[in-house]
C-alpha positions in Angstrom: -23.6 40.2 -5.6 -22.5 43.9 -5.9 -20.9 45.1 -9.1 -18.7 48.0 -8.2 -17.1 48.1 -11.7 -13.6 48.4 -10.2 -11.0 46.3 -8.4 -11.7 45.9 -4.6 -8.6 46.2 -2.4 -10.3 45.9 1.0 -13.7 46.0 2.8 -14.8 46.5 6.4 -17.9 46.0 8.5 -18.6 47.6 11.9 -18.5 45.4 15.0 -20.9 47.6 17.0 -23.3 48.8 14.2 -27.0 48.2 14.0 -26.8 48.7 10.2 -25.5 46.3 7.7 -23.3 48.7 5.7 -20.1 47.4 4.2 -17.4 50.0 3.3 -15.4 49.0 0.2 -11.9 50.3 -0.8 -11.5 50.0 -4.5 -9.7 51.4 -7.5 -12.3 54.1 -7.6 -11.3 57.3 -5.7 -14.6 57.2 -3.7 -15.4 54.9 -0.7 -18.4 52.7 -1.8 -21.0 51.8 0.8 -23.2 48.7 0.1 -26.2 47.6 2.3 -26.4 43.8 2.9 -30.0 44.2 4.0 -31.4 45.8 0.9 -28.8 44.4 -1.5 -28.0 47.8 -3.0 -25.2 50.4 -3.1 -26.4 53.2 -0.8 -24.0 56.0 -1.6 -20.3 56.9 -2.2 -18.0 59.0 0.0 -16.1 61.3 -2.4 -12.9 63.2 -1.4 -9.9 61.2 -2.3 -8.0 61.9 -5.6 -6.6 58.4 -5.9 -7.5 54.7 -5.5 -8.7 53.8 -2.0 -6.6 51.0 -0.4 -7.9 50.7 3.1 -11.0 51.3 5.2 -12.0 50.7 8.8 -14.9 51.6 11.1 -14.7 53.3 14.5 -14.8 50.6 17.3 -17.3 52.6 19.4 -19.3 54.7 16.9 -21.2 52.9 14.2 -21.3 55.9 11.9 -17.6 57.0 11.9 -15.3 55.6 9.2 -11.6 56.1 8.3 -10.1 55.5 4.8 -6.6 55.8 3.2 -5.8 56.2 -0.5 -2.9 56.4 -2.9 -3.0 60.2 -2.8 -1.3 60.0 0.7 -4.4 61.2 2.6 -6.3 59.6 5.5 -9.9 60.9 5.7 -12.5 60.6 8.5 -16.2 60.3 7.5 -19.6 60.5 9.2 -21.9 58.4 6.9 -25.0 60.2 8.3 -24.1 63.6 7.0 -24.7 65.0 3.5 -21.1 66.4 3.6 -19.7 63.2 5.0 -16.0 64.2 5.2 -15.0 65.3 8.7 -11.5 66.3 7.5 -8.0 64.8 6.8 -5.0 64.0 9.0 -1.9 66.1 8.5 1.5 64.5 9.4 3.0 68.0 10.0 0.4 68.8 12.7 1.6 67.7 16.1 -0.8 70.0 18.0 -4.2 69.2 16.6 -7.3 71.3 16.2 -9.0 72.8 19.2 -12.4 71.4 19.8 -11.8 68.3 17.7 -13.2 65.2 19.4 -12.6 62.5 16.9 -16.0 63.1 15.2 -15.5 66.6 13.8 -17.9 68.2 16.3 -17.2 71.7 17.4 -14.1 72.0 15.3 -13.0 73.7 12.2 -12.8 71.2 9.4 -9.4 70.7 7.7 -9.3 69.6 4.1 -5.6 70.0 3.4 -2.7 67.8 4.5 -1.2 64.4 4.0 -0.8 61.5 6.4 2.0 59.9 4.4 4.5 60.7 1.6 3.0 57.9 -0.4 -0.1 55.6 -0.6 -1.9 54.9 2.7 -2.6 51.1 2.7 -3.2 50.4 6.4 -5.5 51.8 9.1 -6.3 50.4 12.5 -8.1 51.8 15.6 -7.3 51.1 19.2 -10.2 49.4 20.9 -11.3 52.5 22.8 -11.1 54.6 19.6 -8.7 57.2 21.2 -5.9 56.5 18.7 -5.7 55.7 15.0 -2.6 54.0 13.4 -1.8 54.4 9.7 0.9 52.8 7.5 2.0 54.0 4.0 4.4 53.4 1.1 6.9 55.9 2.7 7.6 52.9 5.0 6.4 54.8 8.1 3.8 54.0 10.7 2.1 57.0 12.4 -0.1 57.1 15.5 -2.8 59.8 15.7 -4.7 61.2 18.7 -8.3 61.1 17.5 -9.4 63.6 20.2 -7.3 66.3 18.6 -6.3 64.9 15.2 -2.6 65.4 16.1 0.3 63.3 15.0 1.9 61.8 18.2 5.3 61.8 16.4 6.0 58.2 17.4 9.1 57.0 15.5 9.2 53.2 14.7 12.6 53.3 13.0 13.8 52.0 9.6 12.7 48.3 10.0 9.3 48.8 8.3 8.9 47.5 4.7 5.8 48.5 2.7 5.6 48.7 -1.1 2.6 46.7 -2.2 -0.7 48.1 -3.4 -2.7 45.9 -1.0 -4.1 46.5 2.4 -1.3 46.1 5.0 -3.1 46.7 8.4 -1.2 46.7 11.7 -2.6 44.7 14.6 -3.3 46.2 18.0 -3.9 43.5 20.7 -6.6 44.0 23.3 -5.6 46.1 26.3 -6.4 43.3 28.7 -3.2 41.5 27.4 -0.9 44.4 28.5 1.7 43.5 31.2 -0.2 45.6 33.7 -3.8 46.8 33.5 -2.7 50.0 35.1 0.1 50.6 32.5 -0.8 52.8 29.6 1.7 51.0 27.4 0.2 49.5 24.2 1.8 47.0 21.8 1.3 47.0 18.1 2.4 44.4 15.6 3.4 45.2 12.0 3.4 42.7 9.1 6.8 43.4 7.6 8.6 41.5 4.8 9.6 38.1 6.1 8.9 38.9 9.8 6.4 40.4 12.2 7.6 43.3 14.3 6.2 44.2 17.7 6.6 47.8 18.8 5.7 50.0 21.8 2.9 52.2 20.3 3.8 55.2 22.5 7.6 55.3 22.2 8.0 53.4 18.9 10.7 51.1 20.4 11.1 47.6 18.9 10.0 45.0 21.4 9.9 41.7 19.5 10.8 40.1 16.1 8.7 37.1 15.1 10.3 35.1 12.3 8.9 31.9 10.8 11.3 28.9 10.5 12.8 28.5 7.0 11.1 25.9 4.8 13.3 22.9 3.9 12.7 21.9 0.3 12.4 18.2 -0.4 14.2 16.4 -3.2 11.0 15.7 -5.1 9.5 19.1 -4.4 12.2 21.7 -4.6 11.0 25.2 -3.7 12.6 28.2 -5.5 12.2 31.8 -4.5 9.6 31.2 -1.8 7.9 34.5 -1.0 7.1 34.4 2.7 5.9 38.0 2.9 3.3 38.6 5.7 0.0 39.8 4.1 -2.3 40.2 7.2 -2.6 39.6 10.9 -5.6 38.6 13.0 -6.2 38.1 16.8 -8.2 35.2 18.2 -10.9 36.5 20.4 -10.6 35.6 24.1 -7.3 33.8 23.5 -3.6 34.7 23.5 -3.1 33.7 19.9 -2.2 35.6 16.8 -2.6 34.3 13.2 -0.6 35.5 10.2 -1.2 34.9 6.5 1.7 34.8 4.0 2.2 35.2 0.3 3.4 31.6 -0.1 -0.1 30.4 0.9 0.6 29.5 4.5 -1.2 30.6 7.7 0.8 30.5 10.9 -0.3 30.6 14.6 1.7 32.4 17.2 1.4 31.7 20.9 3.4 32.4 24.0 6.2 29.9 24.8 5.3 27.4 27.6 7.5 25.0 29.6 6.4 22.2 27.3 7.6 24.1 24.3 11.1 24.7 25.9 11.4 21.0 26.5 10.5 20.1 23.0 13.0 22.6 21.7 15.7 21.0 23.8 15.0 17.6 22.3 15.0 19.1 18.7 18.4 20.7 19.5 19.9 17.4 20.6 18.6 15.7 17.4 20.1 18.6 15.4 23.5 18.2 17.1 23.4 14.5 16.4 22.7 15.1 12.7 25.5 17.6 12.5 28.0 15.1 13.9 26.8 12.5 11.3 27.2 15.0 8.5 30.8 15.9 9.8 31.7 12.2 9.8 30.4 11.7 6.3 32.4 14.8 5.1 35.6 13.4 6.7 35.2 10.1 4.9 34.5 11.8 1.6 37.6 14.0 2.0 39.8 11.0 2.7 38.4 9.2 -0.4 39.0 12.4 -2.5 42.6 12.5 -1.3 43.2 8.9 -2.3 41.7 9.5 -5.8 43.9 12.6 -6.3 47.0 10.6 -5.3 46.2 7.9 -7.8 45.1 9.9 -10.8 47.2 13.1 -10.1 44.2 15.2 -10.9 41.4 16.8 -8.9 38.2 14.8 -8.6 35.3 14.8 -6.1 32.2 12.9 -5.3 30.2 16.0 -4.6 27.4 16.2 -7.0 27.4 20.0 -7.0 31.0 20.2 -8.3 31.8 19.6 -12.0 35.5 18.6 -12.3 37.6 20.0 -15.0 39.0 17.5 -17.6 42.6 16.4 -17.1 45.2 18.1 -19.3 46.3 14.8 -20.7 42.7 14.0 -21.8 42.6 17.3 -23.7 46.0 16.7 -25.4 45.1 13.2 -26.4 41.9 14.3 -28.2 42.8 15.5 -31.7 39.4 17.1 -32.1 39.7 19.6 -29.4 43.5 19.9 -29.2 43.5 23.5 -30.4 40.3 24.7 -28.7 41.6 26.6 -25.6 38.1 27.5 -24.5 37.4 23.9 -23.2 40.2 24.1 -20.7 38.5 25.0 -17.4 41.6 25.0 -15.2 43.7 28.2 -15.0 46.7 28.4 -17.3 49.9 27.2 -15.7 52.8 29.7 -15.8 56.0 27.8 -16.7 59.6 28.9 -16.1 61.2 30.1 -19.3 64.6 28.5 -18.6 63.1 25.2 -17.9 61.0 25.4 -21.0 64.2 26.0 -23.0 65.8 23.0 -21.4 62.8 20.8 -22.3 62.9 22.0 -25.9 66.7 21.5 -26.1 66.1 17.9 -25.0 63.7 17.3 -27.9 66.1 18.9 -30.4 69.2 17.0 -29.3 67.5 13.6 -29.1 66.0 14.0 -32.7 63.4 11.2 -32.0 59.8 11.0 -30.9 59.0 10.4 -27.2 55.9 9.0 -25.5 54.5 10.4 -22.3 56.0 7.7 -20.1 59.5 8.2 -21.5 59.2 12.0 -20.9 57.9 11.6 -17.3 61.0 9.5 -16.7 63.7 11.8 -18.2 62.4 15.4 -18.1 62.5 15.8 -14.3 66.3 15.3 -14.3 66.8 17.3 -17.5 64.8 20.4 -16.7 64.6 20.2 -12.8 60.8 19.7 -12.7 58.8 17.0 -11.0 56.7 14.4 -12.7 53.4 16.2 -12.2 54.7 19.3 -14.1 55.7 17.4 -17.2 52.3 17.6 -18.9 52.0 21.3 -18.1 55.4 22.0 -19.8 54.4 19.9 -22.8 51.1 21.7 -23.1 52.9 25.1 -22.9 55.3 24.2 -25.7 52.5 22.8 -27.8 50.4 26.0 -27.4 53.4 27.9 -28.8 53.9 25.5 -31.7 57.4 24.7 -30.4 56.9 20.9 -30.5 54.7 18.6 -32.5 52.1 16.2 -31.0 50.7 13.2 -32.9 48.6 10.2 -31.9 50.4 7.0 -32.8 48.6 3.8 -31.8 46.9 4.3 -28.4 49.0 7.2 -27.1 50.5 10.6 -27.9 54.0 11.1 -29.2 56.0 14.3 -29.0 59.0 15.5 -31.1 60.8 18.7 -32.2 63.6 19.4 -34.6 66.0 22.4 -34.9 65.0 23.1 -38.5 61.3 23.1 -37.6 61.9 25.5 -34.7 63.8 27.7 -37.0 61.0 27.7 -39.5 58.5 28.5 -36.8 60.5 31.5 -35.7 60.9 32.6 -39.3 57.2 32.4 -39.9 56.5 34.4 -36.7 59.0 37.1 -37.8 57.4 37.3 -41.3 53.9 37.7 -39.7 55.1 40.5 -37.5 56.9 42.2 -40.4 53.7 41.9 -42.6 51.6 43.5 -39.9 54.2 46.3 -39.5 54.2 46.9 -43.3 50.4 47.2 -43.4 50.4 49.6 -40.5 53.1 51.7 -42.1 51.2 51.9 -45.4 48.0 52.9 -43.5 49.9 55.8 -41.8 51.4 56.9 -45.1 47.9 57.1 -46.7 46.6 59.1 -43.8 49.5 61.6 -44.0 49.0 62.0 -47.8 45.2 62.7 -47.3 46.0 65.2 -44.5 48.5 67.1 -46.7 46.0 67.2 -49.6 43.2 68.5 -47.3 45.5 71.2 -45.9 46.5 72.3 -49.4 42.9 72.4 -50.6 41.8 74.5 -47.7 44.6 77.0 -48.3 43.6 77.3 -52.0 39.9 77.8 -51.1 40.5 80.3 -48.3 39.8 83.4 -50.4 37.2 81.9 -52.7 33.6 83.1 -52.7 30.7 80.8 -51.6 27.7 79.9 -53.6 26.1 83.3 -52.9 29.1 85.2 -54.2 30.3 86.4 -50.7 33.7 85.9 -49.2 34.4 84.9 -45.6 35.2 88.4 -44.4 32.0 89.7 -45.9 30.0 86.9 -44.2 31.7 87.7 -40.9 30.7 91.4 -41.2 27.2 90.4 -42.0 27.0 88.1 -39.0 28.1 91.0 -36.7 25.3 93.2 -38.2 22.7 90.6 -37.6 23.8 90.0 -34.0 23.6 93.8 -33.3 20.1 93.8 -34.8 19.0 90.9 -32.6 20.3 92.7 -29.5 18.3 95.8 -30.5 15.1 93.8 -31.0 15.6 92.0 -27.6 16.0 95.4 -25.9 12.8 96.7 -27.6 11.0 93.5 -26.5 12.1 94.0 -22.9 10.4 97.4 -22.9 7.0 95.7 -23.4 7.6 92.8 -21.1 5.1 94.1 -18.5 2.3 93.4 -20.9 3.7 90.0 -22.0 1.0 87.3 -21.5 3.6 84.8 -20.3 5.0 87.3 -17.8 1.5 88.1 -16.6 0.7 84.5 -16.1 3.9 84.0 -14.1 3.1 86.9 -11.8 -0.4 85.6 -11.4 0.9 82.2 -10.3 3.4 83.8 -8.0 0.6 85.9 -6.3 -1.5 82.8 -5.9 1.4 81.1 -4.2 1.8 84.1 -1.8 -1.9 84.1 -1.1 -1.9 80.3 -0.3 1.1 80.8 2.1 -0.7 83.8 3.7 -3.8 81.6 4.2 -1.7 78.9 5.8 -0.1 81.3 8.2 -3.5 82.7 9.1 -4.8 79.1 9.9 -1.7 78.5 12.0 -2.3 81.8 13.9 -5.9 80.9 14.6 -4.8 77.5 15.9 -2.2 79.0 18.3 -4.7 81.6 19.5 -7.3 78.8 20.1 -4.7 76.9 22.1 -3.8 79.9 24.3 -7.5 80.6 24.9 -8.3 77.0 25.8 -5.3 77.0 28.2 -6.4 80.3 29.9 -3.3 82.1 28.7 -5.0 85.1 27.1 -2.6 87.6 28.9 0.4 85.8 27.4 -1.4 85.8 24.0 -2.0 89.6 24.2 1.7 90.1 25.2 2.8 88.1 22.2 0.5 90.0 19.9 1.8 93.4 21.1 5.4 92.2 20.7 4.9 90.8 17.2 2.5 93.3 15.8 3.9 96.4 17.4 2.0 99.7 16.7 -0.4 97.9 14.4 -2.0 96.1 17.4 -4.9 97.7 19.2 -5.0 96.3 22.8 -8.4 97.7 23.5 -10.0 96.1 20.5 -7.8 93.0 20.8 -7.0 93.1 17.1 -5.1 94.9 14.3 -5.8 98.6 13.5 -7.5 99.4 10.3 -5.2 100.3 7.5 -5.4 104.0 6.4 -7.3 104.7 3.2 
C-alpha cells in the first residue's frame, strides 16, 4: 500500500515499459511515481501549480509521460532526467518549436503557455505516439502534433460537455479499424454527458452519436433523477467492441450492428406497435366511461390516477364548515351575467319563501334564461356576495332572500366604505398639519445659530475656504508625485509588463527565424529583416547595428 497523503484522481502504467513505475495524479500539484517492484515512492515530478487530474505514458517510449492539471497546463516529462519537465503545450501555438521531436531533444524548452482555459482532466496518445489529445473544463478537445508541439486547431464544435473534477479521457481506436488502411483518417470517441460522441480527429467533424436506451422504472423500484453520465471508455483488445462505464453504476458494451441485430429490432418494433394499439384502445374505453360519468353527475371526473379531481360546487356549498373558505375551490371562478344575477335575486325577493336546489333547477332556467347546469354557479355567486342566505335544513340546502335583508346588506356595505373614507381623510389631514408645522419651524430656525455659534452663511463661507485649501494641498502633493512609493510601484509593474511582452516578441522572432532557416528561405528572411528593421539592420553581419553610446 502507498500512502500519498492526498486524493488520487487517476493513475497510469506503461504498456511497453520494462520498469514497474505507476504515475499517480492526485490533489498534490506534483506527479507522484511509485515503484511496484520496490514498494516505495521513487520521486515526484514538480511543475504544475494545481491538482493533477490526468496522466498517461507514451505508447512507444517507456520514459515519456504526459500530465494535465487544474492550472490549465499539459506537461511532458522524461522520468530519467533530473530536470524531468520537457515543457508545456500552448494552445496559441499552431506552428510548434523547431527541432522538437516529442521528447524535447534538440529543442528550446518552453515553460509558458496553457493547453486549456480550465482544468485539463483528459489525455490520450495515438498508438504511434505522433499525436496527443487533451480535454479540459473549457469544454474543448485539442489535438497536438507531438513532433512539433503544435496545436493542430481541430475544432470539435459545441457538443462537448466537461465540468467534473475527475479523469475524462477520450478513446482513440486502433488504426487497424479504420475504413481503409491507406487512409490517414482517425476516429476518436468522447464520453460526453448522456451520450458518446465519435469525431474525425483531423477535421473535428461529428461522425456518430451513441446513446443508451432510456431505463424504464418498475412500479416497485421507481428510479428518480438517474444520472447516466459516461465516466470512462475502454477498447477490447483484438475485438471490435467498446465498453463504457456510467455514473448510474452500469457498464455497457457497444458493437457494430449485424443482420441478426436488424431482425431483432424489427421484431421489437412490431411488439412496440402492438402495445401502442392496446394502449390506444384502453384510452378510448376510458374516455367513453369518463363521458358517461360526466353526463350523469354533471361534473368532471376521471379514472386517471395522476389527476386529482376538483370537488363539485354543490359539495362545497352543502358543507357548513368550509362554506366561506374560498381557498378550497380548485376550479376557476365562474363569471356570471349581471342582468341574469339580478333576475335570480328578484325571483327570491318576490317569492319570499325558501327554495331547495331541485325547485331552483326547475324554475330558474325560465326566469333568468340560464340552463340547469348554471344554476349552482349563479347561486354560489350570490352567496359569495352575501345577497342570498344558505342554510342546511334536513338533508339538503335551502336558499332565500328578502328585500329588507338586501337593503341592510347594501347599507352595511355603504357604511364600511364611508368608514374607510373617513379614516383616509383623517390621515391626510394629520399629514398636512405635520407638513405645515415643519415648514413653519424651518422658517423660524433659518437664521438661528448652530451649537458652535455659527450661522449658515458663516458655515458656507468656511466650507469654501476649506475646499480651496484642499485643492492647494492636492496641487502641492502632485509636485512630489514622482517620488511617491505608490507611483513608483505602479511604474515598476508597468516596466515589468513591457519587459515580458518584449521577451515574448523575441521568442516569436526566434521561432519564425528558425522556421525560415529550416525551410531554406534565408534570402526571404534577410529581405524581411531589411524591410522591417530598415537602417538598423546590418546585412553583412546579419543582425542589428550596435546602438551609439
